N, C-alpha and C positions, 0 to 999 in steps of 0.2 A: 345438200342444203339448197341447191337451185330448185329442186322439185318441191320440197316440204318446208323449207326454212330451217333456221337453226333450232336445235333441240333445247328444251327448257332444262332437261337433265339427261345424263348418261348413266344407265344402270350397268354395273360391271361387277365381276368377281374381283378377288384380290390378287390375281395373277401378276407376275412381275411386269408384263407388258402394259398393264394398266396403272402401275404405280409410279411411272416415270414423270420427269419434269415436263416433257413435251405435252402430254395429255393435260396436265395441270395448267400449263400455260395456254393451250388452246381453249380449254374450258373457261379460264379466266377472261381471255380476250373476247370470247363469244357469249359471255355471261350465262354459261350453262353450269348447272350443279352436277357434281359427280356423286352418284349414290352407290356406294360399295355394299355388296352383300356381306352378311356376317360369315366369317370363316367357318367352313364345315356345314353350311346351311344352303344346299342347292335349291331348296324350295323358295328362297328369297328371289331367285331369278329363274323360275321354273320354265318359262317360255323359251328362253335361250338354251337352257339345258336340254329341253326336249328337241329343239332345232338341231343343236350340236350332235345329239344322239342320232337323229334321222340322217343328218348330213354324213356322219361317219359310216353308219350302217348301210345306207343306200347309195353312197357315192365313193367316198375316199377309201374305205376299207375293202372295196370290191375289185380294185384295179391295181396293177403295178404300172406306174407311170414312168415313161422313159424320157420325156421331154416336158419342158414347161408349157409348150403349146398344147400338148396332149392334156395336161392338167386343166388348162384354161378352157379348152373345148368341152371336156367332160363335165366340168363344174357348170359351165353355161347351159349345157343340155339338161343337167339335173335341175338347175335353178328354174329354167323355163317350165319343166314338167312339174316341179314342186308348186309353182305359183299358178299354173294354168289348169292342171289336171288333178293333182292329188287332193283328196278330201282331207280337211283338217277338223278335228273335233272342236277346236276353238270357234270355228265358223259353222257349227251345226252340221258337220260333215259335208260342207261345200268346199270347192276349191277357193283359193283367194280371189281369183278372177271372177268367179261366179258370185261370191259374197259381195264384192265391190259392185258388180253389175246390179244385183238384186237390191242392195242398199241405196243405190243411186248416188254413190259417193262421187264427188267431182274431182278429187285429187287424182292425178295419174298414178297408177301403180305399175312399177317396172315388171312386166310379165314376159 
C-alpha cells in the first residue's frame, strides 16, 4: 500500500484462505470491496489463474526445496526474471519492465 495506495477492490477466488474474518475485517477498515469469482469459473480471474500456472510450472514444481531460505531465494530470482525479462502476452509480448518504460508510467514497479 506504500507504493500504490489501498486497493478499491480485491479480486479473489472462493478458497478458504479468502473467506475468513481477517480479510473481511481488513477490507472493511480499508474501504476495499472483495470481489469473489463464481465457483467453478476460473475465467472470472484469468490473469491470476495464468500467473499461478506460470509460477507453478516455472518455479515451484521444478525444485525440491530443503529450507525456507532456499524457497525465498528461488522465488525472488523467479520474480525478478518474470518482471524484467519474460515477455507477457498481456503487454504485447513485452516484459513488465519494458512495458512500464515504454508506457512512461510513473508508478514504481517492483522488478
